[in-house]
ROLOLO-129489 format. One record per residue (C-alpha): residue number from 1; x, y, z. Coordinates in steps of 0.001 Angstrom, whole numbers. Each point is the difference from the previous one (the first is absolute). Layout:
BEGIN
+-----+---------+---------+---------+
|   i |      xx |      yy |      zz |
+-----+---------+---------+---------+
| NUM |       X |       Y |       Z |
...
+-----+---------+---------+---------+
! end
This chain:
BEGIN
+-----+---------+---------+---------+
|   i |      xx |      yy |      zz |
+-----+---------+---------+---------+
|   1 |   75402 |   93739 |  102689 |
|   2 |   -2850 |    -440 |    2484 |
|   3 |    -110 |   -3712 |    -758 |
|   4 |    3541 |    -396 |    1332 |
|   5 |    -893 |    1016 |    3544 |
|   6 |   -2606 |    -780 |    2635 |
|   7 |   -1865 |    2540 |    2131 |
|   8 |    2407 |    -825 |    2824 |
|   9 |    2977 |     734 |   -2249 |
|  10 |   -1526 |    3335 |   -1010 |
|  11 |    -548 |     909 |    3644 |
|  12 |    3655 |    -678 |     811 |
|  13 |    1093 |    2002 |   -3046 |
|  14 |   -2217 |    2932 |    1063 |
|  15 |    1401 |      18 |    3559 |
|  16 |    3578 |    -104 |   -1283 |
|  17 |    -694 |    2816 |   -2460 |
|  18 |   -1652 |    2159 |    2649 |
|  19 |    2988 |    -418 |    2327 |
|  20 |    2414 |     790 |   -2828 |
|  21 |   -1944 |    3119 |   -1013 |
|  22 |      13 |    1250 |    3593 |
|  23 |    3769 |    -413 |     180 |
|  24 |     319 |    1719 |   -3385 |
|  25 |   -1466 |    3233 |    1361 |
|  26 |    3024 |     264 |    2292 |
|  27 |    2637 |   -1498 |   -2319 |
|  28 |   -1150 |     -19 |   -3668 |
|  29 |     949 |   -3156 |   -1857 |
|  30 |    -692 |   -1821 |   -3235 |
|  31 |     363 |   -3722 |    -716 |
|  32 |    1585 |    -751 |   -3365 |
|  33 |    -217 |   -3563 |   -1302 |
|  34 |    2765 |   -1219 |   -2315 |
|  35 |    -582 |   -3209 |   -1899 |
|  36 |     704 |   -1745 |   -3259 |
|  37 |     752 |   -3461 |   -1252 |
|  38 |    3432 |   -1546 |     524 |
|  39 |    3002 |    1904 |   -1367 |
|  40 |   -2061 |    3097 |    -746 |
|  41 |    2306 |    1997 |    2292 |
|  42 |   -1967 |     655 |    3206 |
|  43 |    3051 |     -63 |    2279 |
|  44 |    1986 |    2267 |   -2307 |
|  45 |   -2914 |    2428 |    -347 |
|  46 |    -363 |     447 |    3768 |
|  47 |    3766 |     259 |     543 |
|  48 |     391 |    2631 |   -2723 |
|  49 |   -3053 |    1985 |    1119 |
|  50 |    1250 |     210 |    3574 |
|  51 |    3630 |     652 |   -1001 |
|  52 |    -908 |    2838 |   -2368 |
|  53 |   -2240 |    1707 |    2540 |
|  54 |    2419 |    -332 |    2910 |
|  55 |    3009 |    1127 |   -2023 |
|  56 |   -1669 |    2684 |   -2120 |
|  57 |     119 |   -1717 |   -3363 |
|  58 |    -804 |    1613 |   -3331 |
|  59 |   -3801 |    -107 |    -159 |
|  60 |   -1027 |    2852 |   -2340 |
|  61 |   -3578 |   -1246 |    -491 |
|  62 |    -614 |    -398 |    3740 |
|  63 |   -1368 |    3466 |     729 |
|  64 |     703 |     175 |    3742 |
|  65 |    3656 |    -925 |    -553 |
|  66 |     377 |    2181 |   -3098 |
|  67 |   -1212 |    3121 |    1838 |
|  68 |    2183 |    -662 |    3049 |
|  69 |   -2929 |    -500 |    2386 |
|  70 |    1305 |   -3303 |    1378 |
|  71 |    2165 |     815 |    3009 |
|  72 |    1090 |   -3585 |     564 |
|  73 |   -1109 |   -3620 |    -229 |
|  74 |     986 |   -2583 |    2586 |
|  75 |    -792 |   -3540 |    1117 |
|  76 |   -1950 |    -620 |    3179 |
|  77 |    -955 |   -3059 |    1999 |
|  78 |   -2851 |   -1746 |   -1776 |
|  79 |   -3329 |    -141 |    1824 |
|  80 |    -838 |   -3678 |    -609 |
|  81 |    2053 |   -2135 |    2394 |
|  82 |   -1261 |   -3281 |   -1495 |
|  83 |    1183 |     823 |   -3547 |
|  84 |    3676 |    -478 |    -990 |
|  85 |    1913 |    3171 |    -817 |
|  86 |    1008 |     590 |   -3610 |
|  87 |    3797 |    -319 |     116 |
|  88 |     751 |    3220 |   -1851 |
|  89 |    3615 |     324 |    1106 |
|  90 |     918 |   -3534 |   -1104 |
|  91 |   -1662 |     448 |   -3377 |
|  92 |    1759 |    3308 |    -716 |
|  93 |    3327 |   -1533 |     992 |
|  94 |    -594 |   -2854 |   -2448 |
|  95 |    -799 |    2463 |   -2798 |
|  96 |    2754 |    2527 |     639 |
|  97 |    2905 |   -1954 |    1517 |
|  98 |    -434 |   -3476 |   -1486 |
|  99 |   -1774 |    1083 |   -3199 |
| 100 |   -2446 |   -2873 |     249 |
| 101 |   -3771 |     -64 |      12 |
| 102 |   -1564 |    -692 |    3417 |
| 103 |   -1941 |   -3181 |     697 |
| 104 |   -3598 |      -9 |   -1227 |
| 105 |   -2892 |     748 |    2342 |
| 106 |   -1077 |   -3256 |    1634 |
| 107 |   -2133 |    1301 |    2866 |
| 108 |   -1717 |    3162 |    1153 |
| 109 |    2145 |    2777 |    1466 |
| 110 |    -418 |    3649 |     904 |
| 111 |    1968 |    3224 |     363 |
| 112 |   -1001 |    3435 |    1332 |
| 113 |    1447 |    3010 |   -1806 |
| 114 |    -874 |    3413 |    1444 |
| 115 |     155 |    3114 |   -2171 |
| 116 |     295 |    3433 |    1607 |
| 117 |   -1224 |    2628 |   -2442 |
| 118 |   -1410 |    3493 |    -379 |
| 119 |   -3488 |     314 |   -1452 |
| 120 |    -292 |    1815 |   -3328 |
| 121 |   -2842 |    2213 |    1334 |
| 122 |    -147 |    2416 |    2905 |
| 123 |   -3226 |   -1672 |    1123 |
| 124 |    1696 |   -3374 |      25 |
| 125 |    2964 |    1348 |    1979 |
| 126 |   -2412 |    1355 |    2589 |
| 127 |   -1834 |   -3287 |     637 |
| 128 |    2469 |   -2711 |    -955 |
| 129 |    2853 |   -1413 |    2072 |
| 130 |    1974 |    -231 |   -3225 |
| 131 |     851 |   -3637 |     667 |
| 132 |   -1274 |   -3137 |   -1732 |
| 133 |     853 |   -3575 |     900 |
| 134 |     -33 |   -2422 |   -2931 |
| 135 |    -408 |   -3632 |    1070 |
| 136 |    1331 |   -2022 |   -2938 |
| 137 |   -1443 |   -3514 |     -74 |
| 138 |    1876 |   -2488 |   -2183 |
| 139 |   -1666 |   -3306 |    -848 |
| 140 |     259 |   -2657 |   -2738 |
| 141 |   -2430 |     337 |   -2895 |
| 142 |    -327 |   -3789 |       9 |
| 143 |   -1820 |     302 |    3336 |
| 144 |   -2360 |    2565 |   -1490 |
| 145 |    -978 |   -2475 |   -2707 |
| 146 |   -1446 |   -2165 |    2781 |
| 147 |   -2645 |    2554 |     946 |
| 148 |   -2471 |    -992 |   -2755 |
| 149 |       3 |   -3486 |    1574 |
| 150 |   -2001 |    1432 |    2909 |
| 151 |   -3044 |     245 |   -2236 |
| 152 |     433 |   -3460 |   -1564 |
| 153 |    -934 |   -3522 |    1009 |
| 154 |    2446 |   -2878 |    -192 |
| 155 |   -1918 |   -1361 |   -3010 |
| 156 |     437 |    3316 |   -1836 |
| 157 |    3704 |      73 |     902 |
| 158 |     401 |   -3519 |   -1428 |
| 159 |   -1797 |     847 |   -3236 |
| 160 |    1919 |    3241 |    -600 |
| 161 |    3341 |   -1662 |     807 |
| 162 |    -731 |   -2737 |   -2524 |
| 163 |    -994 |    2542 |   -2675 |
| 164 |    3220 |    1970 |     523 |
| 165 |    2095 |   -3179 |     -51 |
| 166 |   -1457 |    -964 |   -3373 |
| 167 |    1131 |    3238 |   -1690 |
| 168 |    2748 |    -562 |   -2630 |
| 169 |    2616 |    1925 |    2000 |
| 170 |    -558 |   -2195 |    3075 |
| 171 |   -1088 |   -3434 |   -1202 |
| 172 |    3451 |   -1613 |    -100 |
| 173 |     937 |    1439 |    3405 |
| 174 |   -3233 |   -1202 |    1577 |
| 175 |     134 |   -3520 |   -1486 |
| 176 |    1588 |   -1676 |    3048 |
| 177 |   -2439 |    1538 |    2491 |
| 178 |   -3031 |    -611 |   -2233 |
| 179 |     970 |   -3642 |    -563 |
| 180 |     503 |    -638 |    3713 |
| 181 |   -3180 |    1839 |    1025 |
| 182 |   -2106 |   -1706 |   -2672 |
| 183 |    1183 |   -3420 |    1180 |
| 184 |   -1367 |     373 |    3536 |
| 185 |   -3578 |    -631 |    1036 |
| 186 |   -1377 |    3137 |    1720 |
| 187 |   -2437 |   -2161 |    1945 |
| 188 |    2741 |   -2303 |    1338 |
| 189 |     949 |     230 |    3665 |
| 190 |    2038 |    3080 |     909 |
| 191 |    3712 |    -758 |      13 |
| 192 |    2715 |    2390 |    1176 |
| 193 |    2690 |   -1335 |   -2335 |
| 194 |   -2278 |     324 |   -3031 |
| 195 |    -892 |    3554 |     968 |
| 196 |    3672 |     922 |     446 |
| 197 |    1026 |   -1582 |   -3313 |
| 198 |   -2697 |    1911 |   -1880 |
| 199 |     845 |    3266 |    1787 |
| 200 |    3698 |    -426 |    -853 |
| 201 |    -756 |    -676 |   -3676 |
| 202 |   -2379 |    2949 |    -212 |
| 203 |    2582 |    2324 |    1622 |
| 204 |    2690 |   -1257 |   -2410 |
| 205 |   -2299 |     807 |   -2918 |
| 206 |    -558 |    3551 |    1337 |
| 207 |    3754 |     513 |     472 |
| 208 |     665 |   -1158 |   -3574 |
| 209 |   -2574 |    2498 |   -1291 |
| 210 |    1903 |    2761 |    1799 |
| 211 |    3357 |    -728 |   -1691 |
| 212 |    1349 |    2572 |   -2471 |
| 213 |    -728 |   -2141 |   -3039 |
| 214 |   -3757 |     161 |     735 |
| 215 |    -252 |    3026 |    2335 |
| 216 |   -3620 |    -758 |     878 |
| 217 |   -1668 |    2035 |    2733 |
| 218 |   -3386 |   -1466 |     989 |
| 219 |    1212 |   -2618 |    2483 |
| 220 |   -2235 |    -338 |    3060 |
| 221 |     247 |   -1145 |    2747 |
| 222 |    2933 |    2375 |     520 |
| 223 |    1198 |   -1573 |    3256 |
| 224 |     816 |   -3239 |   -1812 |
| 225 |    2738 |    2046 |   -1711 |
| 226 |     946 |    1962 |    3144 |
| 227 |   -1035 |   -2135 |    2998 |
| 228 |    2128 |    1732 |    2629 |
| 229 |    -701 |   -1336 |    3507 |
| 230 |   -3024 |   -1931 |   -1334 |
| 231 |    2195 |   -2425 |   -1933 |
| 232 |   -1249 |   -3550 |     556 |
| 233 |   -3152 |    1051 |    1862 |
| 234 |   -3365 |   -1635 |    -866 |
| 235 |   -1265 |    3414 |   -1161 |
| 236 |    2480 |    -239 |   -2901 |
| 237 |    -286 |   -3747 |    -593 |
| 238 |   -2783 |      55 |   -2550 |
| 239 |    -440 |     185 |   -3758 |
| 240 |   -2869 |     252 |   -2469 |
| 241 |   -1524 |   -3261 |   -1209 |
| 242 |    -776 |     300 |   -3720 |
| 243 |   -2894 |   -2466 |    -142 |
| 244 |   -3487 |    1486 |    -356 |
| 245 |   -1790 |    -324 |    3335 |
| 246 |   -3524 |   -1390 |      -9 |
| 247 |   -2189 |    -767 |    2968 |
| 248 |     729 |     492 |    3688 |
| 249 |    3476 |    -288 |    1466 |
| 250 |     577 |   -3056 |    2180 |
| 251 |    1345 |     955 |    3448 |
| 252 |    3482 |   -1392 |     526 |
| 253 |     775 |    -110 |   -3726 |
| 254 |    3053 |    1476 |   -1733 |
| 255 |   -2220 |    2637 |   -1582 |
| 256 |   -1395 |     958 |    3410 |
| 257 |    3557 |     311 |    1386 |
| 258 |    1111 |    2243 |   -2891 |
| 259 |   -3140 |    2106 |     276 |
| 260 |     437 |     448 |    3751 |
| 261 |    3648 |    1053 |    -400 |
| 262 |    -888 |    2416 |   -2786 |
| 263 |   -2515 |    1648 |    2322 |
| 264 |    2592 |      10 |    2813 |
| 265 |    2462 |    1710 |   -2346 |
| 266 |   -2532 |    2738 |    -692 |
| 267 |    -952 |     381 |    3670 |
| 268 |    3435 |     -91 |    1646 |
| 269 |    2275 |    1356 |   -2739 |
| 270 |   -1813 |    2084 |   -2601 |
| 271 |   -2693 |    1754 |    2023 |
| 272 |    2329 |    1335 |    2760 |
| 273 |    2320 |    1372 |   -2687 |
| 274 |   -2910 |    1824 |   -1640 |
| 275 |   -1538 |    1236 |    3246 |
| 276 |    3206 |    1024 |    1789 |
| 277 |    1912 |    1527 |   -2901 |
| 278 |   -1852 |     607 |   -3276 |
| 279 |   -3015 |    1708 |    1582 |
| 280 |    2319 |    2424 |    1847 |
| 281 |    1605 |    1507 |   -3119 |
| 282 |    -540 |    3574 |   -1214 |
| 283 |    2125 |     -58 |   -3162 |
| 284 |    1379 |   -2823 |   -2132 |
| 285 |    2674 |    -517 |   -2634 |
| 286 |      20 |   -3201 |   -2061 |
| 287 |    3328 |    -746 |   -1701 |
| 288 |     -52 |   -1988 |   -3239 |
| 289 |    2875 |   -1639 |   -1872 |
| 290 |   -1595 |     200 |   -3451 |
| 291 |    3356 |    -502 |   -1734 |
| 292 |     409 |   -3479 |    1464 |
| 293 |   -3452 |    -936 |   -1298 |
| 294 |     831 |    1451 |   -3426 |
| 295 |    3195 |   -2027 |     -60 |
| 296 |   -1893 |   -3210 |     802 |
| 297 |   -2683 |     532 |   -2643 |
| 298 |   -3657 |     953 |    -479 |
| 299 |   -1292 |   -2758 |    2289 |
| 300 |    1971 |    1511 |    2906 |
| 301 |   -1343 |    3453 |    -870 |
| 302 |   -3587 |   -1278 |       6 |
| 303 |     601 |   -1710 |    3342 |
| 304 |    1462 |    3204 |    1462 |
| 305 |   -3120 |    1860 |   -1126 |
| 306 |   -2143 |   -2609 |    1787 |
| 307 |    2091 |     276 |    3174 |
| 308 |     -84 |    3810 |      10 |
| 309 |   -3770 |      -4 |    -376 |
| 310 |    -272 |   -2399 |    2962 |
| 311 |    2425 |    2067 |    2098 |
| 312 |   -1671 |    3357 |    -618 |
| 313 |   -3441 |   -1474 |     662 |
| 314 |    1136 |    -932 |    3531 |
| 315 |     472 |    3578 |    1174 |
| 316 |   -2666 |    2218 |    1510 |
| 317 |     294 |    3021 |   -2282 |
| 318 |   -2072 |    3133 |     333 |
| 319 |    -350 |    3402 |    1547 |
| 320 |   -2027 |     279 |    3176 |
| 321 |   -1287 |    2964 |    1969 |
| 322 |     711 |    1423 |    3428 |
| 323 |   -2429 |   -2389 |    1694 |
| 324 |     736 |   -3272 |   -1815 |
| 325 |    3763 |     570 |     150 |
| 326 |    -140 |    -257 |    3794 |
| 327 |    -861 |   -3712 |    -154 |
| 328 |    1024 |   -1123 |   -3495 |
| 329 |    3254 |     406 |   -1854 |
| 330 |     -95 |     238 |   -3772 |
| 331 |    2979 |      29 |   -2336 |
| 332 |    -500 |    3308 |   -1783 |
| 333 |    3103 |    -180 |   -2215 |
| 334 |    1431 |   -3017 |   -1823 |
| 335 |    3115 |     169 |   -2156 |
| 336 |     844 |   -2829 |   -2410 |
| 337 |    3710 |     239 |    -826 |
| 338 |    1871 |   -1864 |   -2720 |
| 339 |    3470 |    -510 |    1451 |
| 340 |    3420 |    -380 |   -1637 |
| 341 |    -504 |    2892 |   -2412 |
| 342 |    3799 |     323 |      99 |
| 343 |     173 |   -3210 |   -2074 |
| 344 |   -1375 |    2003 |   -2938 |
| 345 |    1038 |    3198 |   -1742 |
| 346 |   -2128 |    2957 |    1097 |
| 347 |   -1652 |      82 |   -3436 |
| 348 |   -1818 |   -3204 |    1021 |
| 349 |   -1194 |    1107 |    3436 |
| 350 |   -3355 |    1301 |   -1258 |
| 351 |    -612 |   -3334 |   -1735 |
| 352 |     810 |   -1902 |    3196 |
| 353 |   -2404 |    2251 |    1872 |
| 354 |   -2693 |    -671 |   -2633 |
| 355 |     500 |   -3746 |     473 |
| 356 |    -489 |     158 |    3765 |
| 357 |   -3061 |    2213 |    -467 |
| 358 |   -1459 |   -2638 |   -2294 |
| 359 |     871 |   -2790 |    2464 |
| 360 |   -1909 |    1727 |    2797 |
| 361 |   -2733 |    1523 |   -2162 |
| 362 |   -3006 |   -1994 |    1232 |
| 363 |     820 |     286 |    3687 |
| 364 |     954 |    3683 |    -300 |
| 365 |   -3346 |     882 |   -1584 |
| 366 |   -1825 |   -1712 |    2862 |
| 367 |    2088 |    1773 |    2668 |
| 368 |    -646 |    3406 |   -1563 |
| 369 |   -3746 |    -538 |     287 |
| 370 |     448 |      47 |    3792 |
| 371 |    1689 |    3409 |    -109 |
| 372 |    3551 |   -1257 |     474 |
| 373 |    2778 |    1585 |   -2044 |
| 374 |    1978 |   -2544 |   -2019 |
| 375 |    3098 |     651 |   -2092 |
| 376 |    2689 |   -1974 |   -1828 |
| 377 |    3679 |     784 |    -456 |
| 378 |    3142 |   -1572 |   -1447 |
| 379 |    2800 |     382 |    2535 |
| 380 |    3196 |   -1371 |    1487 |
| 381 |     374 |     541 |    3751 |
| 382 |    3730 |    -611 |    -406 |
| 383 |    1490 |     748 |   -3398 |
| 384 |    2568 |   -2690 |    -824 |
| 385 |     908 |    1319 |   -3464 |
| 386 |     771 |    3209 |   -1838 |
| 387 |    -753 |     877 |   -3608 |
| 388 |    2363 |     406 |   -2916 |
| 389 |     332 |    -474 |   -3758 |
| 390 |    2023 |   -2465 |   -2056 |
| 391 |     989 |     569 |   -3610 |
| 392 |    -977 |   -2909 |   -2257 |
| 393 |     869 |     719 |   -3609 |
| 394 |   -1615 |    3337 |    -784 |
| 395 |   -2576 |    -301 |    2751 |
| 396 |     162 |    1047 |    3657 |
| 397 |   -1753 |   -2562 |    2205 |
| 398 |   -1389 |    1003 |    3432 |
| 399 |    1392 |   -2347 |    2642 |
| 400 |     -25 |    -491 |    3751 |
| 401 |    3291 |    -487 |    1845 |
| 402 |     393 |   -2046 |    3169 |
| 403 |    1492 |   -3098 |    1601 |
| 404 |   -2032 |   -3146 |    -789 |
| 405 |    -376 |   -2481 |    2835 |
| 406 |    2367 |   -2967 |      -4 |
| 407 |   -1394 |   -2735 |   -2221 |
| 408 |   -2127 |    2292 |   -2165 |
| 409 |     464 |    -586 |   -3718 |
| 410 |    -281 |    1971 |   -3220 |
| 411 |     381 |   -2221 |   -3020 |
| 412 |    3068 |   -2166 |     596 |
| 413 |    1430 |    2293 |    2689 |
| 414 |    -412 |    -851 |    3687 |
| 415 |     765 |    2773 |    2471 |
| 416 |    2135 |    -242 |    3126 |
| 417 |   -1823 |    2583 |    2117 |
| 418 |    2942 |    2424 |    -132 |
| 419 |     149 |    1161 |   -3621 |
| 420 |   -1952 |    3069 |   -1037 |
| 421 |   -1577 |    -200 |   -3433 |
| 422 |   -2259 |    1901 |   -2377 |
| 423 |   -3241 |   -1792 |    -860 |
| 424 |   -2545 |     753 |   -2700 |
| 425 |   -3154 |   -1490 |    1568 |
| 426 |   -2240 |     590 |   -2996 |
| 427 |   -3234 |    1916 |    -208 |
| 428 |   -3448 |    -642 |    1317 |
| 429 |   -2624 |     220 |   -2767 |
| 430 |   -1845 |    3281 |    -644 |
| 431 |   -3228 |   -1973 |    -200 |
| 432 |    -273 |   -2167 |    3105 |
| 433 |   -3323 |   -1572 |   -1024 |
| 434 |    1530 |   -3058 |   -1702 |
| 435 |    1910 |    -844 |    3194 |
| 436 |   -3346 |    -661 |    1680 |
| 437 |   -1906 |   -1278 |   -3018 |
| 438 |    2583 |   -2781 |    -310 |
| 439 |    -527 |   -1100 |    3592 |
| 440 |    -895 |   -3535 |   -1049 |
| 441 |    3307 |    -361 |   -1819 |
| 442 |    3001 |   -1289 |    1944 |
| 443 |    2669 |    1491 |   -2285 |
| 444 |    2194 |    2591 |    1762 |
| 445 |     -59 |    3662 |    -943 |
| 446 |    3169 |     794 |   -1917 |
| 447 |    -230 |    3783 |      11 |
| 448 |    1908 |     329 |    3267 |
| 449 |    2371 |   -2306 |    1850 |
| 450 |    1611 |    1182 |    3187 |
| 451 |    2624 |   -1183 |    2440 |
| 452 |     156 |     680 |    3719 |
| 453 |    2592 |    2463 |    1295 |
| 454 |    1847 |     439 |    3279 |
| 455 |    -736 |    3092 |    2094 |
| 456 |    2098 |    2948 |   -1196 |
| 457 |    3361 |    1008 |    1410 |
| 458 |    -822 |    3258 |    1776 |
| 459 |    2280 |    3000 |     -65 |
| 460 |    1109 |    1450 |    3295 |
| 461 |     -74 |    3587 |    1167 |
| 462 |    3043 |    1922 |    1214 |
| 463 |    -580 |   -1217 |    3574 |
| 464 |     -14 |   -3620 |   -1176 |
| 465 |   -3727 |    -624 |     346 |
| 466 |   -1892 |   -1771 |   -2763 |
| 467 |   -2428 |    2178 |   -1883 |
| 468 |   -3719 |    -807 |     138 |
| 469 |   -1401 |   -2833 |   -2044 |
| 470 |    -744 |    1003 |   -3618 |
| 471 |   -3476 |    -717 |   -1329 |
| 472 |   -2478 |     505 |   -2817 |
| 473 |   -3308 |    1673 |     980 |
| 474 |     117 |    -903 |    3679 |
| 475 |    -844 |    3660 |     574 |
| 476 |   -3143 |    -298 |   -2113 |
| 477 |   -1086 |   -3013 |    2063 |
| 478 |     611 |    1910 |    3245 |
| 479 |   -1989 |    2981 |   -1204 |
| 480 |   -2997 |   -2161 |    -860 |
| 481 |     127 |   -2042 |    3224 |
| 482 |     919 |    2677 |    2543 |
| 483 |     -31 |    3438 |   -1642 |
| 484 |   -3495 |    1048 |    1086 |
| 485 |     730 |    -913 |    3627 |
| 486 |    3017 |    2330 |      33 |
| 487 |   -1761 |    2966 |   -1623 |
+-----+---------+---------+---------+
! end
């Protein structure tokens, strides 16, 4: 990742790390990054993690909780005043009271959770305060997909965008943008209205790629999908020009304008995000909605694999030593988690886990060479269904039982969002190879079709309080991400 930063950037990163390490001697802390592409469940993951730790949820695979060494977990004021707070209370209220999924992550946010614990060893109890602050940093995966742009020229960005747009799964969606962009003369005088029209068409193409029917993932620049307070700014008013560039660029031309704004986007949007947030992480979880890609077909699965490889290549994985750790942070543990395991019967969870391992295979192998620990898991941070069986003739079928979201359909039936039903989602294949070998095919995978469910109706205890949020393997994720720091 050295090509993504200048010597000045590295100096700033080193100073920030040194200051953070000094503070950590007094108050130990760890920065946990949470990301994933849209609808992978980042907000729900953070809300469930915090809720289960604060309220003593059932976490049998989380060793510190299982052995009773966690005295309490509580929220504290976050240390970064310039970063919005993750609105944990609002999100839990939406899940528990309203039984609706919270809004998707659209900007970076942060939350500090402090865990008071007793060390497992007498030596540790002698030298440790028995308190660890976990700074949870939530950010959109779409922004992470911008980081590879830092090492690319505008000409490379144009060529790669054209190549992606010509793929069978994208060609029809990109037709309007490609036609408009191909009709302009890159060497013509720069014109604001032309630039805006092309940027709008390119953003519309990216949004169409993101819809459920295509479920494509590799969609940079990410801020065109989530502009936030940059909406309408020149830094976002650019688009790739598909024509092959030959010769020198004429100053004052449309091409020169687009190139300058692309560089401004990298300088003022992408690089600060990388320098101020990504380089400060100690641990990372990447959430993946593999089921949505499976539903959309092999082309979506291949695109998700491409996006995951790009995302994981943006981190700084590795294990340092006492000296280098003072000035450089490395992400020493990365967890890739396939979400929505509750949409499948437990007999299929290992197959879902195998799929996400295959999706991240190339990037995981590279990260392990640096000494980082990388793992994959199939999980559901909030379990929206329960399992059961339905008798069909002489056969008992394994089903999942829950309340489909209003508007979801199974066959000719459309659900109202209130009726609980039993669903047989189908089985993932034992041999996942053909799912990837057929990546050039656009036919959907028929082995599993799933619907989206509402959050569960939680039972209440005798004192009227809702019980903690149910989950699948959240405890395993916690053990991998935090277990060694609570030993």
